[in-house]
C-alpha positions in Angstrom: -8.7 91.6 -50.6 -5.0 93.9 -50.6 -2.0 91.5 -49.1 -0.4 92.6 -46.1 3.3 92.8 -47.2 5.1 90.4 -45.5 2.0 87.7 -47.4 2.9 88.7 -51.3 4.3 86.1 -53.0 6.6 86.9 -54.1 7.9 87.6 -50.4 7.2 84.8 -48.9 9.5 82.7 -50.9 12.8 84.6 -49.9 10.6 84.6 -46.2 10.1 80.8 -46.1 14.5 79.9 -47.4 16.0 82.4 -44.4 14.1 80.9 -42.1 14.7 77.1 -43.2 18.3 78.5 -43.2 18.2 79.8 -39.7 16.8 77.0 -38.7 19.9 75.1 -40.1 22.4 76.9 -38.7 21.4 76.8 -34.9 21.1 72.4 -35.9 24.9 72.9 -37.7 25.8 74.6 -34.3 24.6 71.8 -31.9 28.2 70.0 -30.8 26.6 67.0 -32.1 27.1 68.5 -35.6 30.6 68.1 -35.5 32.9 65.3 -35.5 35.2 67.6 -33.1 35.0 68.7 -29.8 32.6 71.5 -29.1 30.0 73.9 -31.0 30.7 74.9 -34.4 31.4 78.0 -35.4 28.1 80.7 -36.8 30.0 81.7 -39.9 31.0 77.8 -40.5 27.4 76.7 -39.5 25.6 79.5 -40.8 27.9 79.6 -44.7 27.0 75.4 -44.9 23.8 76.2 -44.4 22.5 78.8 -46.8 24.9 76.5 -49.7 22.9 73.3 -48.4 19.5 75.0 -48.6 20.3 76.9 -51.5 20.8 73.4 -52.9 25.0 75.2 -53.8 27.3 72.9 -52.7 30.2 75.4 -51.7 32.5 74.5 -48.5 34.5 76.1 -46.1 35.2 72.9 -44.3 35.0 69.1 -45.9 32.3 67.4 -45.1 33.2 64.1 -44.8 35.7 64.6 -41.8 34.5 67.9 -40.4 30.9 66.7 -40.5 29.0 63.8 -37.5 26.4 61.5 -38.9 24.0 64.3 -37.6 25.9 66.9 -39.5 25.8 64.9 -42.2 22.1 63.8 -41.7 21.1 67.5 -40.8 23.1 68.6 -44.3 20.7 66.1 -46.3 17.7 67.4 -44.9 18.0 71.0 -45.9 19.5 70.1 -48.9 15.3 68.6 -49.5 14.0 70.8 -48.0 15.8 73.3 -50.4 15.0 71.2 -53.5 11.2 70.6 -52.9 10.7 74.5 -51.8 12.1 75.2 -54.5 10.2 73.4 -57.4 7.4 73.8 -55.5 7.9 77.2 -55.1 8.5 78.3 -58.5 6.2 76.4 -60.2 3.0 76.8 -57.4 4.1 80.8 -58.1 3.8 80.1 -62.0 -0.2 78.8 -61.4 -1.0 81.7 -59.3 0.9 84.0 -62.1 -1.6 81.6 -65.2 -4.4 82.4 -62.3 -4.3 86.8 -62.3 -4.5 86.5 -66.0 -7.6 87.7 -67.7 -10.1 84.7 -69.3 -9.6 85.3 -73.1 -5.8 84.7 -72.2 -6.3 82.4 -69.4 -7.5 80.4 -71.8 -5.3 81.4 -74.6 -2.3 80.1 -71.9 -4.1 76.4 -71.1 -4.2 76.0 -75.3 -0.9 76.8 -75.3 1.2 74.6 -72.4 -1.1 71.8 -72.0 1.6 71.6 -68.9 0.1 72.1 -65.3 -4.1 72.3 -65.0 -5.1 74.3 -62.5 -6.6 72.4 -60.2 -5.8 71.5 -56.5 -2.3 72.9 -55.2 -2.0 70.0 -53.2 -2.0 67.4 -56.1 0.9 69.7 -57.6 3.1 69.6 -54.3 2.0 64.9 -53.6 3.3 65.2 -57.7 6.0 67.1 -57.2 7.0 64.8 -53.9 5.7 62.0 -56.3 8.6 62.3 -58.4 11.8 63.8 -56.0 11.4 60.3 -54.0 10.7 58.2 -57.2 14.2 59.8 -58.9 16.4 59.7 -56.2 14.7 56.1 -55.2 16.4 55.0 -57.5 19.4 56.7 -58.2 20.4 55.9 -54.5 19.4 52.0 -55.4 22.2 52.0 -58.1 24.4 53.7 -56.3 24.4 51.7 -52.7 24.6 48.3 -54.4 27.5 50.2 -56.4 29.5 51.2 -53.6 28.4 47.6 -51.5 29.3 45.5 -54.7 32.7 47.4 -56.3 34.4 49.1 -53.2 34.4 46.1 -50.3 31.6 48.8 -48.4 29.3 47.6 -45.5 25.7 48.1 -46.5 24.9 50.6 -44.5 27.8 52.7 -46.0 27.3 51.4 -48.9 23.0 53.1 -48.3 24.3 56.1 -46.9 26.6 57.6 -49.3 23.5 56.4 -52.3 21.2 57.7 -50.5 23.2 60.9 -49.5 24.4 61.8 -53.7 20.9 60.8 -55.2 19.9 63.5 -52.9 22.0 66.1 -53.8 22.2 64.8 -57.3 18.7 65.1 -57.8 18.7 68.1 -56.2 21.1 69.5 -58.0 23.6 70.4 -54.4 26.9 69.1 -55.5 27.3 68.4 -51.8 29.0 64.7 -51.2 30.1 62.7 -47.8 33.7 62.0 -50.4 36.4 64.2 -49.4 37.8 64.0 -53.0 33.5 64.3 -53.9 33.8 62.5 -57.1 37.2 62.1 -58.2 37.8 58.4 -56.5 34.9 57.1 -59.2 36.4 58.9 -62.4 37.0 55.4 -64.5 33.5 54.2 -63.1 30.7 54.2 -65.4 27.9 53.1 -63.1 28.5 55.4 -60.5 28.9 58.7 -62.5 25.8 57.9 -65.1 23.2 57.4 -62.9 24.7 60.9 -60.7 24.0 62.5 -64.3 21.2 61.2 -64.7 19.7 62.7 -61.1 21.1 65.3 -61.6 20.3 66.8 -65.4 16.0 65.2 -64.3 16.1 67.4 -61.5 17.5 71.1 -63.7 14.7 70.1 -66.2 11.8 71.5 -64.4 8.7 70.5 -62.8 6.3 71.7 -65.7 8.8 69.8 -68.0 8.7 66.7 -66.3 4.8 67.1 -66.1 4.4 67.1 -69.7 7.1 64.2 -70.1 4.6 62.0 -67.7 2.1 62.6 -70.3 3.9 60.6 -72.8 6.1 60.9 -75.4 3.5 60.2 -78.0 1.7 63.5 -77.7 5.9 65.9 -78.3 4.1 68.0 -80.6 1.9 69.3 -78.0 5.1 70.3 -75.7 4.7 73.9 -74.7 7.1 76.2 -76.1 8.6 76.7 -72.8 9.2 72.5 -72.6 10.6 72.9 -76.0 12.9 75.1 -75.4 13.9 73.9 -71.9 15.0 70.2 -74.0 16.7 71.6 -77.0 18.6 74.2 -75.0 19.7 71.5 -72.1 21.2 68.9 -74.9 22.1 71.7 -76.4 24.0 73.2 -74.1 25.1 69.1 -72.9 27.0 69.0 -75.9 28.6 71.1 -76.3 29.9 71.4 -73.2 31.4 68.6 -73.7 32.6 68.7 -76.9 34.3 71.7 -75.3 36.1 70.2 -72.2 36.6 66.9 -74.2 38.6 69.4 -76.9 40.2 72.4 -74.3 41.6 68.9 -71.7 41.8 66.2 -73.5 46.0 66.0 -72.9 46.3 68.3 -69.9 48.4 65.7 -67.7 46.4 67.6 -64.7 42.9 66.5 -65.6 41.5 63.8 -68.4 45.5 63.5 -70.1 46.3 60.2 -68.4 42.5 58.9 -69.1 41.8 56.3 -71.1 39.6 57.5 -74.3 36.3 55.7 -72.9 36.9 58.1 -69.5 37.8 60.8 -71.0 35.0 61.2 -72.6 32.7 60.5 -69.8 34.6 62.9 -67.0 34.0 65.2 -69.9 31.0 64.7 -70.1 30.2 64.6 -66.3 31.6 67.6 -66.4 29.3 69.5 -68.7 26.5 68.1 -66.4 27.9 69.0 -63.6 27.7 72.4 -64.5 24.1 72.6 -64.9 24.4 74.3 -61.7 25.3 70.1 -60.2 28.3 71.2 -58.5 29.7 67.5 -58.2 33.9 67.4 -60.2 35.7 64.0 -61.1 38.0 66.1 -62.7 40.5 68.5 -60.2 38.6 72.1 -61.2 41.2 74.0 -60.0 44.1 72.4 -62.8 41.2 73.0 -65.6 42.8 75.2 -68.8 41.6 79.2 -68.5 39.1 78.0 -71.9 37.7 75.2 -69.7 36.8 77.6 -67.0 35.9 80.4 -69.2 33.0 77.5 -70.9 31.9 76.7 -67.6 31.0 80.4 -66.4 28.7 80.4 -68.9 27.5 77.3 -68.8 26.4 77.8 -65.0 25.4 81.2 -65.2 23.0 79.5 -68.6 21.7 76.9 -65.7 19.0 75.0 -66.3 15.8 74.0 -66.3 12.5 76.8 -64.8 11.0 75.9 -62.0 13.5 72.7 -61.0 16.4 72.9 -58.6 19.2 74.3 -60.9 20.4 77.6 -61.0 21.8 80.2 -62.9 19.0 82.5 -65.3 17.8 79.6 -66.6 17.6 77.9 -69.9 14.3 79.8 -71.6 15.4 82.9 -69.9 19.1 82.9 -72.0 17.1 81.1 -76.0 13.8 83.6 -75.0 16.9 86.7 -75.5 19.0 84.7 -78.5 15.7 84.9 -80.3 15.1 88.2 -79.5 18.6 89.2 -80.5 18.4 86.6 -83.7 14.7 88.8 -84.1 16.4 92.2 -84.5 19.3 91.3 -86.2 16.4 90.2 -89.0 14.6 92.9 -89.0 11.3 91.3 -87.8 9.0 93.1 -85.3 8.6 90.0 -83.4 10.2 86.8 -80.9 8.7 83.6 -82.6 9.1 80.5 -81.5 7.9 77.1 -83.1 5.0 79.2 -84.5 4.6 81.6 -81.2 5.0 85.1 -80.6 6.7 85.7 -77.1 5.1 88.8 -75.7 7.1 92.6 -75.5 6.3 91.7 -71.8 8.2 87.8 -72.0 11.3 89.7 -73.1 11.0 92.4 -70.7 10.5 90.2 -67.6 14.0 87.6 -68.9 16.0 91.0 -69.8 15.7 92.5 -66.4 16.6 88.7 -64.5 20.1 89.2 -66.6 20.5 92.1 -65.8 19.4 92.1 -62.0 22.0 88.6 -62.2 25.2 90.6 -63.9 24.8 93.2 -61.7 24.9 91.2 -58.6 28.4 89.0 -60.3 30.1 91.8 -61.1 29.5 93.7 -57.3 30.1 90.2 -55.9 33.1 89.5 -58.3 34.6 93.5 -57.4 34.3 93.1 -53.1 35.5 89.2 -53.5 38.9 91.3 -55.1 39.1 93.7 -53.2 39.2 92.0 -49.3 42.1 89.5 -51.4 45.1 89.1 -54.5 43.4 86.3 -55.6 43.5 86.5 -60.0 40.4 87.7 -61.2 39.3 84.5 -62.9 38.8 82.5 -60.1 37.1 85.3 -58.7 34.7 85.2 -61.3 34.6 81.4 -60.8 33.9 81.9 -56.8 31.0 84.5 -57.5 29.2 83.1 -60.8 30.0 79.5 -58.7 27.7 80.8 -55.9 24.9 82.7 -57.7 24.0 80.0 -60.2 24.5 78.0 -56.9 27.1 75.2 -59.1 29.0 74.7 -55.9 32.4 74.3 -58.0 35.2 76.1 -57.1 38.7 77.0 -58.0 40.0 75.6 -54.5 39.3 79.1 -52.6 36.2 79.4 -51.1 37.8 77.8 -47.7 40.5 80.6 -48.4 38.4 83.7 -48.4 38.2 85.8 -45.0 34.6 86.8 -43.5 33.8 89.7 -44.8 34.2 87.5 -48.3 31.9 84.6 -47.3 29.5 86.8 -46.1 29.1 88.0 -49.5 29.4 84.7 -51.5 26.4 83.5 -48.4 24.9 86.4 -50.0 25.1 85.8 -53.4 24.1 82.4 -53.0 21.2 83.4 -51.5 19.9 86.1 -53.8 21.4 83.3 -56.8 18.8 80.6 -55.6 15.7 82.9 -54.5 16.1 86.4 -55.9 15.3 85.2 -59.9 12.6 83.4 -58.7 11.2 86.2 -56.6 12.3 88.5 -59.5 10.5 87.4 -62.1 6.9 86.5 -59.6 6.5 89.8 -59.2 6.9 91.4 -62.0 4.7 88.7 -63.7 2.3 89.7 -60.5 3.2 93.5 -60.7 1.5 93.5 -64.1 -1.0 96.4 -64.9 -2.8 99.0 -67.6 -2.1 101.9 -68.0 -4.8 103.9 -69.5 -2.1 106.3 -71.4 1.0 106.0 -73.1 3.9 109.4 -74.0 5.5 110.0 -77.1 7.5 107.7 -78.7 11.2 108.7 -79.1 14.3 106.7 -80.6 17.3 107.4 -78.9 21.0 106.4 -80.6 21.6 102.3 -79.8 24.6 101.5 -80.0 
């Protein structure tokens, strides 16, 4: 059976997200969605809806003061739809790709991954929903109790802020109902840590969460994907923590005035949030250039596949790292944990990275051409948009409409583009019954 072009799985994901963005834009344009009289301008509604559905978190108006409780509710719903949709779509596309494999390769894949079975799709969606609501409920409960007991907010206000931030954190969205994001809670361990926990869990990806759900007793049987994601996530969190602490320890505008426990807490918080969460407990615009550069790298790498985090993904980055290491050592195959990485997977990873860098480069050049901002802040903004992070040095609201439309496109491409491209490449696999003679151009 030949699928209609629109029915192709790799095309259905972008279409579904475009529909969600269109609906969200129309709802946010309603007069009741904002606190001031009148309807929301189209560009403001479109930018906010795209940022919410793509779980990015970049804003051009203050979420707390501009949007009414109804408008904030719409944003919250769009975040949940976007996060759940990404986890579901990426996971089910992965299952579809596995189903497409021939029987011999299917058995090998199943033996090596031991992750998600090829059972009923409804079971997969139910499990994703259960994990999502479970983590969000736990985080919301902790935040509600803390906000009500420590900060004197009414129970209703505490519950709303707790729910909003738990959903935003698990989905790595970065939207906040506080005008200064989490800067007002920089010294509070019991606010930052639950949010960090939700961010990390959501960013691992459903295949990893599924395997972890089986219990640590079987960690020796974890798939290569899970091992790479966990190790890579831990490594990048440590690198980010050490780097931020080292560069910002004495910065009077960020970590400088804090006590040393607060410095460690906020250094770790920033490291976690660069995994595409977008909350900030320190002033991003005051970070040293070295910290911004490190943050750029962490944002670009992002989190785990089939999760709520963005970026090129941890697995993609580490896979290419192992390929480079094998090439340096002169080895014919790239091996990870006694498993050989196929040539097709290597090509897919390289394609995703090069296309991602191309989109970022094009976006940076365009924004530079229509604004007077410096390269470092524009690069930070574009990478944040592409990796669906939401951190900003403060220039988003000052961008001209043409640049905002480009940022909207970059957020959309960064959210669904990598999934669509990777899935399309895998589903287009075909075997040609002939090979051309080999020739080696000069490299380097």
